[in-house]
C-alpha positions, -999 to 999 in steps of 0.1 A, spaced: -543 130 -522 -557 98 -534 -533 77 -555 -531 42 -567 -507 20 -587 -521 2 -617 -509 -31 -604 -541 -35 -583 -558 -55 -610 -594 -44 -618 -599 -8 -627 -603 13 -596 -619 42 -612 -652 48 -630 -654 43 -667 -648 77 -683 -634 92 -651 -599 94 -637 -570 79 -656 -573 61 -689 -577 23 -687 -550 18 -714 -517 35 -717 -505 55 -747 -494 22 -765 -525 3 -755 -511 -13 -723 -538 -22 -697 -513 -24 -668 -488 4 -665 -452 -4 -655 -423 19 -648 -412 13 -684 -446 18 -700 -454 52 -685 -424 75 -687 -441 109 -689 -470 123 -670 -504 127 -685 -525 152 -665 -558 168 -674 -570 200 -657 -605 214 -658 -619 245 -639 -656 247 -634 -681 267 -613 -707 253 -590 -731 274 -569 -710 294 -545 -676 280 -555 -651 273 -581 -635 239 -585 -602 232 -602 -599 194 -609 -566 178 -620 -562 141 -626 -539 119 -646 -512 92 -647 -477 98 -632 -446 78 -638 -427 64 -608 -411 92 -587 -432 120 -602 -456 145 -586 -478 174 -599 -472 194 -567 -441 186 -546 -454 207 -517 -487 187 -514 -484 153 -531 -456 129 -523 -442 110 -553 -451 73 -554 -423 47 -561 -445 31 -589 -466 44 -617 -497 58 -603 -526 82 -608 -535 114 -590 -567 132 -584 -562 168 -571 -593 189 -563 -591 225 -553 -623 244 -542 -624 282 -537 -648 311 -535 -647 349 -535 -632 366 -505 -655 369 -475 -654 386 -442 -636 366 -415 -662 350 -392 -653 317 -376 -687 302 -380 -689 312 -417 -654 300 -424 -661 266 -408 -693 263 -427 -676 271 -460 -648 246 -453 -674 219 -446 -691 227 -479 -658 226 -498 -649 192 -482 -684 178 -492 -679 190 -528 -645 174 -530 -657 141 -515 -687 141 -540 -663 144 -569 -639 118 -554 -667 93 -549 -678 98 -585 -643 91 -597 -635 59 -578 -651 25 -573 -661 8 -541 -633 -17 -547 -608 12 -547 -621 23 -513 -619 -12 -498 -584 -18 -513 -571 14 -496 -588 9 -462 -621 28 -468 -657 16 -467 -681 22 -496 
């Protein structure tokens, strides 16, 4: 799952999306002493043919929202966790593959809305 520490400098997420730009006491750069508790938002919503559960927020050093899927970072960070699902369907390899591709495209669309081009470059991606 995408994560980043606030020490990167410029905001790496879109205004109004992802983690807040200032901490609970107005800090603009989080440190291990400025963020001691997690702040996570969760929103379920429906899109044509699927349900999305989006979770995002700030995590203190060593914390995770899901130990089985998201490894804790050694520094204060943020997390974006996107789960996409649909109603049960008959098992057909071609249909399952098509649904998986659709789900991945939906997750990537939300991810790209939430992060900046600078975030992608900083973490080895290309805008």
